[in-house]
N, C-alpha and C positions, 0 to 999 in steps of 0.2 A: 506573569503574562498568562491570559487565558487560552484556553484551546481554540484554536482555529477551526471554524466549521466552514465546509465546502459545499456549494449548491451548483448545480449545473443549469445552463439555460441552453436552448437548441435553437440555431439560427441558421437557415440554409444549409441543413444538414450537417451542421459542425457544433460540436459540443464545446460549450466556453464555461470555464470553470468561473465562479462569483465566491470570493473568500470573505469572511468576516470575523470578528471576535466579539463584538458587542452587538450585532443588528442595527448600529447607526453608521458605521463606516464600512463601506464596502468595496471591495475592490474586483475588477475582472482581469482575467489573464488576457495580457496582450500577446502572450505566446501562443495561446489557443486561437485568437484571432489572426495572427500571422500565418497560421497554418493554413488557412482558407485561401491565401495567396501562393504559398509555397510549400514544399516538404521539408524546405530549411528555414525555419521560423527566425532562426537568429539573423540571416542575412535580411531579411525583411524589416526585422526591428532596426537593425544598423542602418539601413538606407531611410527608415522613418526618422531616426535621431540626427541623420545629416540635413534634413529637410529644414531650409531657412526659416519656415513657418514654426516649427517645432523648437528650434533654437531660440528665436525671439520669444515664444510664449515661456519657455523655460527661464529666460531672463527676467520678464515681466513677473512671472511667478516668485522668482528669487527675491526680487524688490519688493513685492507684497509682503512675502513671509517677513523680511527683514523689518518693513516698517510695522507689523503686528508686534514683533519682538521688541523689549526696551531698547531704543534708539541708542543708548549709552552703550549697550552691549553689542550692537551689531557690527562695529569696527572689529572688536574682538574675535567674534564669529568668523568674520571675513579673515583675519590674519590665521585662524585656526584651520579654515579651509585650505587657504595657501601652504600652510606648512604640511598639513594632511596630502595635499596633492604632490609637493616636492617629495614626501617620503615614500608615495607611491611609485613616483617617476624614478626615484633613485634605485628602487627595489626591482622594477621592471627594467630599466634602461641600462 
């Protein structure tokens, strides 16, 4: 894995981190953006993740990704996700 390079953009007085390894796939920091709304960015992100539009988008994204993968392997992937979820739930619950 290559070194992660960070750059920063400035918007409305907020520094927002941009991260990349290959200069083709860049990621922006949602935490930095959430700090614009509140001093507690965790609460802001939790509220975003509960939003019905975000949940619908994540469902569509999952379906899209599974179709890109080999369809014969998609059921195995879903089974693996279910097992991982159960393992995490058992550890935390």
